[in-house]
LOKE-785241 format. One record per residue (C-alpha): residue in one letter; z negated, y, x. Coordinates in steps of 0.25 Angstrom, whole numbers, plus 5000, padded with zeros to 4 digits. Layout:
N
AZYX/...
This chain:
1137
M483450205296/S482850065299/M483649995289/V484950055294/Y484550015308/H484249875304/K485549865297/A486349915309/L485749795317/T486249695307/L487649745303/S488849645304/P490049675313/E490849715300/S489749815296/K489749875310/K491249895310/E491149975297/R489950055301/S489950115315/T488750155323/G489050305319/D488950265304/I487650195306/V487050315314/N487550405303/I486750325292/L485450345300/A485750495304/V486250545290/D486050445279/V484650405282/Q484250545285/R484750585271/I483950485264/Q482750535273/D483050675269/L483150645254/G481650595255/N481250745258/Q481950785245/F481450675237/N480350765232/M481350865227/L482150765220/V480850735212/S480350875210/A481650945207/P481850875193/I480350895190/K480451045193/I481651065185/V481050995173/L479751075174/C480551205176/L481351185163/L480051145155/S479451275160/L480651355156/Y480651295142/N479251345140/L479751485144/L481151495139/G481151395127/K482451335123/A483251425132/T482851335143/F483751225137/T484951315140/G484551315155/M484351165154/C485751145148/T486351235159/M485651145169/A486151015162/I487551065163/L487551115177/I486750995183/P487850895180/V488950985186/N488050985199/G487950835198/L489450815198/L489550905210/S488450825217/A489150695214/S490450745219/V489750775232/R489350625234/S490650575238/L490850685248/F489450645254/M489950505255/T491150555263/Q490350635271/M489450525276/K490750445280/Y491150565288/K489850575295/D489850425298/K491250445304/R490850565312/T489550485318/R490450365321/T491450455328/T490350525336/S489650395339/E490950335345/L491250465353/L489850455359/T489950305362/S491350315368/I491150445376/K491450385389/S492750335385/I493050465377/K492850545390/L493650445399/Y494850455389/A494750605388/I494750595372/E493550685369/K494450775361/T495050665353/M493650605350/L493150745346/Q494350775337/R494050635330/L492550675328/A492950815324/H493850765314/V492750675307/R491750785309/N492550915304/D493750855296/L492950755289/E491450765289/L491350915288/A492550935279/N491850845269/L490550915271/K491251045267/K491650985254/I490250935252/S489751075255/V490651135244/Y490251035234/M488751055237/G488951205236/A489551185222/V488351105219/T487351205224/F488051315216/C487951235204/W486451215206/N486251355210/C486851395197/V485951305189/P484651395189/F485451515186/M486251455175/V484951395169/S484151525170/C485351605165/S485651515153/T484151505149/F483851655150/A485151685142/A484751575131/F483351635130/A483851775129/L484851735118/W483951635110/Y482651705110/E482251845105/Q481151845116/P481651935127/L481851875141/T480751945148/P480151935162/D479051845158/I480051745153/V481151765164/F480351755176/P479551635173/A480851575169/L481551625182/A480351565190/L480651435183/F482151445185/D481851465200/L480951345200/L482051275193/A483051325203/E482351255215/P482451115210/I483851135205/G484251195219/I483651075225/I484450985217/P485751005224/M485050975237/I484450845231/I485850805226/T486450825239/A485350745246/L485450635235/V486950625236/E486850625252/T485750525251/A486450435241/V487650435250/S486750395262/F486050295254/K487350225250/R487850235265/I486550175270/T486550065259/T487950025262/F487550015277/L486349935274/L487149835265/C488149815276/E488449675281/E487549625291/I487649515302/D487349375295/S485949345299/D486049205294/L487349165302/L486649155315/K485549055316/H484449065327/F483748935331/D482748905343/S483348895356/V483848755361/D482948695372/E483948585377/E485048615387/S486448625381/G485848645367/V486648725357/A486148865357/V487348935350/K488148865339/A489248925330/K489948825321/N490948845310/C490948995312/T492049095308/F491549235312/L492149355304/W492349495308/E491949525293/S491049445284/V491649375272/K491349445259/E490849365248/K491949345238/K491749305223/E493149305219/E493749175213/N494949175224/Y494049195236/D494649135248/E493749125260/E494849105270/T495549235266/T494149315266/V493849265280/G495249305285/N495049445280/S493749445286/K494349425300/V493849305307/A493249345321/L492949205327/V492849055323/L491848965329/D491948825325/N490948765334/F490348855345/E489148815354/A488348865365/K487348785372/K486048815380/G486248825395/Q487748835393/L488748955395/T489748975384/C490949065388/I491749125378/V493149175383/G494449225376/K495449345376/V495149485372/G494749485357/A494649335357/G493249345351/K492349315362/S491349425358/T491549395344/L491049255347/L489749305353/N489549395341/S489749285332/I488749195339/L487749305337/G488049305322/Y488649445322/L489949405314/P490049355300/C490349205299/M490849095290/G491048955291/T492348905297/D492548785288/G491848835276/T490448795280/D489348885285/P489448925300/T488348895310/L487948995320/N486648955328/I485949015340/H484748945347/G483749035353/T483849185357/V485149265360/A485449365371/Y486849445370/S487649525380/S488749605373/Q490149625379/I489949775378/P488549785384/W487449845375/I486549925383/M485350005377/N485050145380/T483750115388/T483450055402/V484049935409/R482749865408/E482649885393/N484149835391/I483849705399/L482449675392/F483049715378/G481649695371/H481149575380/R479949575388/Y480049615403/D480049495412/E480149545427/E480649415433/F481749385423/Y482149535422/Q482449545437/K483149405436/T484049465425/L484349595433/E484749505445/S485549405437/C486349515429/Q486649585442/L485849715438/L484949735450/P485949805458/D486249895446/L484749925445/Q484749975459/V485750085456/L485350125442/P484450255443/D483250195437/G483450045439/D483149955427/A482450085420/T483850155420/A484250205407/V485650145404/G486050245393/E486650215380/K487550095380/G487150085395/I488050205398/S487450225412/L487850085416/S489150025421/G489849915412/G489349805421/Q487949855421/K487949865406/A488549715405/R487449665415/L486349735408/S486749675395/L486849545401/A485449565407/R484849585393/A485449455389/V484949385401/Y483549435400/A483349395386/R483349255390/A483949215377/D484449075373/V485849115370/V486449225379/I487749285373/L488549365383/D489849435380/D490749465392/V489649505401/L490449485414/S491549575410/A490849705415/V490349655428/D490949635442/S491449495445/H490349465455/V489249525446/G489849435435/R489849315444/N488349335447/I488049355432/I488749225429/N487949155440/E486549215438/V486549245423/I487549165415/T487349035424/G486049085429/L484949145420/L485649105408/S485948965412/T484948905402/K485448995390/S486648975381/V487549085386/I488849125378/L489749215386/A490949285382/T491749315394/N493149355400/S492649305414/I493249165418/S492349145430/V491149125421/L491849015413/K491548905424/H490048925421/A490248905406/D489848775399/N490748815387/I491948905386/V492548955373/L493949015372/L494149105360/E495549155355/H495649245343/G494249215338/K494249065339/V493748965350/V495048895355/E494448825367/T493048785372/G492448695383/S491648695396/Y492248745409/R492548615415/D493148555402/I494048675401/Q494448665416/R494948525413/S495748565401/D497048635399/S496548735390/K496648895388/L495248905395/S495648815406/K496948905409/L496049035408/I495048985418/D496148935427/E496949065427/F495849165427/G494649085433/I494049125446/G493549015456/E492149015461/S491448945472/E490648825468/E489548865477/V489148975467/D489048875456/D488048795465/E487148915467/E487148935452/E486648805449/K485548815458/D485048945452/V485048895437/P483648825437/L483048965441/E483749035430/K483248925420/T481848955423/L481949105422/T482649095409/T481948995401/R480949095396/R481449185384/A481249335385/S480149385376/I480349505367/E479549625370/T478749705360/F479649805353/K479649935359/K480550055359/L481650065370/T481150125383/S481550265384/V481950305398/E481050395406/K481550535408/N481350525423/K482250415424/K483650445430/S484350365419/G483450425408/Q484150475396/I483950625392/A482950625381/E483350695368/E482750835369/S482450925357/A482251075358/E480851135356/G480351255348/R481251335339/V482651305338/S483351415346/F484151535340/R485351485348/V485351355339/Y485451445326/N486451535332/E487351415337/Y487251355323/I487651485316/R488751515326/A489351375323/C489251405308/G489851545310/Y489251675309/S490151725298/G489851605289/F488351615292/I488351765288/G489251735275/F488251625271/L487051725273/F487751835265/L488051735253/M486651685254/V486051825252/L487051865241/S486651745233/T485151775234/V485451915230/F486151865218/S485051775215/I483951885216/A484851975207/A484951875196/N483351865195/N483252015196/W484252025185/L483451935177/K482252015179/S482952145174/W483452065162/S482052015158/E481452155160/D482552215151/N482252105140/A480752145141/K481052295139/N482052265128/G481252155121/A482452075119/N483552005127/K484752105128/N486052085135/V485751945138/W487251905142/M487252025152/Y485951985159/V486251835159/G487651855164/I487251945176/Y486051845179/A487051735179/F488051815188/F486951825198/G486451685197/V487851615198/G488251715208/S487051675217/S487551525215/V488951565219/L488551635231/T487651515235/F488851425233/F489751515243/R488551525252/S488551365253/I490051365255/V489951465266/M488751395273/W489351255273/L490851275275/F490851405284/C489451385291/A488751255291/L489951155293/K490651245302/G489451255311/S489151105310/S490551065314/M490551165326/L489151105331/H489650965329/D490950985337/R490251055348/M489250945350/A490350835349/L491150915360/S489950935368/V489450785368/I490850735371/R490950825382/S489650785388/P489650705401/M489350555401/S487950585406/F487550645393/F487950515386/E487250425396/T485950505394/T486050525379/P486050415368/T487150415358/G486150415347/R485650545351/I486950605351/L487350545338/N486050595332/R486550745335/F487950705329/S487350645316/S486050695312/D486050835318/V487450855314/N487150805300/R486050905299/I486951025304/D487950985294/E487050975282/S485551005283/L485651125292/P486551215283/R485751175271/S484451225278/F485051355283/S485651375269/F484251355262/F483551435273/F484451555272/S484451555256/S482951545256/L482751655266/T483751745259/K483151725245/T481751745251/V482051865258/L482751935247/I481651895237/L480551935245/G481252065247/F481452075232/I479952045229/G479552145241/I480352255234/N479752235221/M478352195226/P478052255240/P476652195242/F477352055242/L477952085255/I476552095262/L476251955256/A477651905260/A477351955274/L476051885275/L476551755269/S477751755278/V476851745290/A476251625284/Y477651565281/I478151595295/Y476851535301/Y477051405293/Q478551405296/Q478451415311/Y477351315311/Y478151215303/I479451245310/T478951215324/S478551075320/S479651045311/R480751095321/D480251005332/L479950885323/K481450905318/R481850895332/I481050775335/V481650715322/S483050735328/V482750675341/S481950555335/R483250525328/S484150505340/P483450375345/I483650315331/F485150335332/S485250295347/H484550165344/L485350135332/Q486650155339/E486150075351/T485849965341/L487149965335/N487849955348/G487049835352/F486649765339/E487349635343/T486449635356/I485249665348/L485449565337/A485849455348/F484549475355/G483749485342/Q483249625345/S483549685332/D482049695329/R481749765342/F482849865340/Q482449895326/F481049915331/I481550025341/Q482350095329/F481050085321/E480250155332/N481350265333/L481350285318/A479850285317/F479750405327/H480850475320/L480150455306/K478850505311/V479450635316/V480250645302/Y478850625295/M478250735303/F479350825300/R479250805285/S477750815285/I477750955291/N478750995280/R477650955269/W476651035278/L477451165277/F477851145262/S476451145257/R476051275264/L477351345260/Q477051305245/F475651365246/M476151495252/G477151505241/S476051505231/I475451625238/V476751705237/I476851675222/F475451715219/S475551835227/T476751885220/A476251865207/S474951935210/L475652055216/A476552065204/I475352075195/L474652175204/Q475852265206/G476152265191/I477652225193/S478452215180/G478552075174/G479952055177/M479852095191/A478552015193/G479151895187/L480351905196/L479451925209/I478651805205/T479851725203/Y480351765217/A479051735223/L479151595217/S480551575223/V480151645237/T479051545238/S479951425239/S480951505247/L479951535258/S479551395258/F480951355259/I481251455270/V480151395279/R480651255276/M482151295278/T481751365291/V481251235296/E482351155290/V483351245297/E482551235310/T482551085309/N483951075306/I484451175316/V483851075326/S485050995324/V485951105328/E485051125340/R485250975344/V486750985342/L486851115350/D486151035361/Y487350935362/C488351055360/D487851105374/L487850975382/P488350975396/S489850955396/E490750875405/A491750955413/D492851035406/E493950955399/I495051045404/T494851135416/D495751245423/V496151135433/R497151045425/P497850925431/P499350915434/E500250865423/H500250715421/W499050705431/P498750615438/T500250585442/E499850495454/G498550435452/S497850455465/V496250455464/R495350505475/F493850505475/D493250595485/H491850585489/Y491450565474/T490050555470/T489550555456/K488350515447/Y488150495432/R487050595430/A486450705439/N485050625441/L485750495444/D486250435458/P487750445461/V488550325455/L489750355464/N489450405478/N490450465488/I491650395482/S492950415490/F494250335488/E495750365485/V496650295475/K498150315477/P499150335466/R499350205458/E498350125466/K497550025459/I496150025463/G495049915459/I493649965459/V492649865460/G491149855463/R489849795457/T489449845443/G488849985444/A489550015457/G490250135451/K491550085447/S491550135433/T490950265438/L492150285446/S493050295434/L492050385427/A492150475439/L493650475439/F493550525424/R492450625427/I491550555417/I490550585428/E490650705438/P490650695453/T489450745460/E490250755473/G491650725477/R492950725468/V493950635462/L495450675464/I496650615455/D497950655461/D497250755470/V496650825458/D495150845458/I494750785444/T493450865444/K494250995442/L494950935430/G494550945416/L494050815411/H495050795400/D496150825410/L495550715419/R495150605410/S496450615401/N497350595413/L496550465418/A496550335411/I495450235410/I495050105404/P493550125404/Q492450015406/D491950035392/S493150015383/Q493050105371/A493750105357/F493550205347/E493450195332/G494850225326/T496250175327/V496850095339/R497850215341/Q496650315342/N495950225352/L497250215361/D497750355359/P496650445355/L497550565358/G498750515350/S499650535362/Y500450395362/K501450335352/D501150195345/E502150125354/Q501350165367/L500050125360/W500549985357/K501149975371/A499750005377/L499049905367/E500149795371/L499849825386/A498349815384/H498549685376/L497949735363/K499149745355/P498949615347/F497549655344/I497849795339/E499049745330/N498049645323/L496849745323/D496549775308/K497749715303/D496949655291/D496449795287/T496949855274/D497049995279/G498349975287/N497850025300/V498349925310/G498949925324/L498650065331/D497950115318/A496949995318/K495550035318/L494550015329/S493150005325/E491950085332/G492050065347/G493149965345/S492249865339/N493449785333/M493949765347/S493449675358/V492949735371/G494149685378/Q495049735368/R494449875369/Q494749865384/L496149835381/L496149955372/C495750045383/L496849985392/A497850025381/R497250165382/A497450165397/L498850115395/L499250235387/N498650335397/P499750375408/S498650415418/K498950385432/V497450345435/L496850235427/V495450175428/L495150035423/D493650015422/E493549865418/A494749875410/T494749725406/A493349685408/S493249635394/V494549565394/D494849425395/V495549375408/E496849345402/T496949475396/D496449545408/R497549485417/V498649535407/V497949675406/Q497849685421/D499349655422/T499549765412/I498749865420/R499549835433/S500849855426/E500549965417/F499650045426/K500450015439/D500850165441/R499350215439/T498150225448/I497150125443/L495650115446/T495149985441/I493649955440/A493449805439/H492349705438/R493449585439/I493949605453/D495149525451/T495649635442/V495749735454/M496249635465/D497649685464/S497149835465/D497649915477/K496249945481/I494849905478/L493750005477/V492349945479/L491150025474/E489749995476/S488550085471/G489550205469/E490150195482/V491550155487/K491350035496/E492749985498/F494150035494/D495349955499/S496349855495/P495849725489/Q496549645500/N495849725511/L494449715504/L494649565502/K494949545517/N493649605520/K492649495516/D491449595518/S492049695508/M491349725495/F492549695487/Y492649555494/H491249525490/L491449575476/C492649475475/E491849365481/Q490649385472/G491549395460/G492249255463/Y493549325467/I493549265481/G493249125484/T494049015479/S494949125473/S494949215485/S496349185488/T496849215474/S496049345474/T496549385488/S497949355484/E497849435472/A497349555480/T498449545490/N499549545479/
């Protein structure tokens, strides 16, 4: 587990593209577990061959040369089994691929759940998951079950065929009669031989599975890593304007150049095939200077930052070695903020010691103090996984605060201004970028033009190449592309502000000279339960697993299949007992006659019973797997998937994804494979024991008294053991969840972790999680040894008592031999029953945990009796009527008594400070959160009375978190398959994505290009801006009369933004549009402006009227954002127009 986690932290981008988060989680959940389980069976792997050899030697002493007949039979049958086992290997390889695919699909479903609900595509995503689960994974598991049934049949035949051929040979070759004194010692030895032979199929299965798992883990551990030798770290530079970052002669690639040994090796061709990501001939960033990276969507801004951090493979541009140096420590804030599932404070400190003065200064400069006042627990608020309980702007500023607090020498910021309001962005520029960070080397990728005036160096990228560079003043004097960009889109700012900035700089210098010190490693702080924002702790049931769980599992499997399975089990056991009873009759007849008569008749009937038992066992196996276990497993998984996807967003806010994935991976895997085997072994041992005890009791009644006394001791030890093992098993399951959660969180933010140099701390946290898990596993294994030693001792008592009673009662030699033989077998059976009872109880815990998630509280019904009119909404009027809502019952309202009305086809701009409730308003419209008071009417229809699918499928949105799903472009644009290719291309063209999609994957050999081109997990082969444009294309396909734009172009450059805004105005002119915007200039042409503050409507009027009133909040927002001042006339004229 540690090696897998360590490797996950060092994977190259190419390796990450090939292996999704779900794949890596599956390696931990299934493959590592299989290797761990093999350790339990290792003693059997050693003991089974030894037992076979000793049994055969003993048989030779008893039966002489006839033993060789049995050995020849075994020699013939074992290779047949070997061939069957080998054929299963490829099926197991396929099975693991399907498991990976299912885990990957589940992981994507969970991480994109908000978008899935907003787009009302739950059924589509469930169908995709069901296809992978039922049509691929379980269909392949059915094939494996049939093959393994055949393997089991062959191995079951081996002891019967060996004994049958040996006895037949003895009877034919020797004149000595085959009497009970020979038969039953031999039969006892054959029974002893049957145990290791019976174990061999289990060992073979385990070895095949483990070999597959070993190969998968080895392949993963040999994956390409980030080149640790590329990026060289040096001590920080002391002098002002010293070079802190230098990249020279660097060609960065999406894929590393593979070493070629062929004679005709052409490096240029190889590089071309590897897809050049970025070329940096000579890039420098100096201490105390701000370097801004600008460019269009997909130009390579984020790629440049990742390249500087050493994440991409690199080669020299002119054939010489590339140079990539960083002086001092690094802090990094990614474009999509990576927020840990802990408190606000822990996210900011990020492993550094707490410094009260600088911590407060960081909060103030990053504009977080007002947010802490409204968060339920201040800076002790648990932000949830990926910061799910925070707004987009809050997440961006929290990520920025982390970078600021680190007080690193080099600070790399990726588009941190796009998710915040204009006036907040202005304050961040003044107080952070040119304030607290003024002594640092700051590299900022941005689409904001207003920050460029503060830059000491501006770099313009086009198609992965630097086309222009220079200082702000030099660019203003030139006639370059940058100069035209600034002239066209720049916003004038008053000089007085700049003067104030200059005065503040000395203070910031004194505050930031001391580097933040690393705190002693410790586990992430768990949020106290009594906190309002605290997550729900994972609970495990106590005491016995309830009968309801067993009943639900049997019902899922099907009562008819279960009864058929039990019937075949009893019948096969009866055949087995009949075979041994027939052998008793044969030996007794031989003893009476003094010769071996009618050999073939006796051998034939004995073989009939023996092979018949094996045939019935084969059919029992088929019935169990195909008609019970896999049917039940499929039903439970589908029920859980439906229940989870129908859960309200509050469930995902309070439940880590790793915890949910644990149930979909480890628990489902146990229900698929381990639980059916445990049930099968338990019932077969129980049936065999009951029938054998009955047979012994009929022929030797005093034994029943002994059995009753011993059963008391057995039950005592069983109950004593089960109580501990069951609860330990639950703790084992619960202790596994933090391992998956931490792994998934690490994979999501590994760029940030590596940039900050925090990989050791995160490995320490994972080791702590693993240590606790392994302690519990060790305890669980130890009590198994405790039980086994006691059961072995009691088994010895059973054998001694049976032999003594047989002598005292004067039973015939044949019967005495048969009873003692059965006593030997019943000893192991009783031990097996106790162990299997525990195994069933511990494995049924997985069913219990799955059923917990099958009964989760659900959202409102998807379809209700109240259906909207056809083509609703036809007009597009929206009215909030005294609407109040909260995210969870124990939290304060986030929207309070909201009332306003939007007329059909009106364009409404929604503005307000970050965290004011703008995005919450869109969630309320889609009923992601439900009202506590009031109502919302669309075209005079109360949306709370509609089914959620009817509501959400008839509205359109471009959400704040732009999501792309793994699959084709077509599947992303049109999940329901409702549109023609021409319509899809038209939408892409209007969203300005057509050229990118046409070139996507054009070099791939699979022929999937254009609409069939593949998008990686989470759309990772697209930039954030391109993913936003993809969401715009989705909205263009939706004919709804109501459209919500939640920061639709926040991550798009200003040129593309202008074109997209023109597209929105022209294509959506007949729709009602609610636009949530941080850049106020994008909503200046709206019909009305809605100003929100602390979840309340403060103003709702036309922009012209609001701008006339200099005391209005909207006027102040414009003023603070720099939209009024030297450019006030421009802004006002735009608003008037």
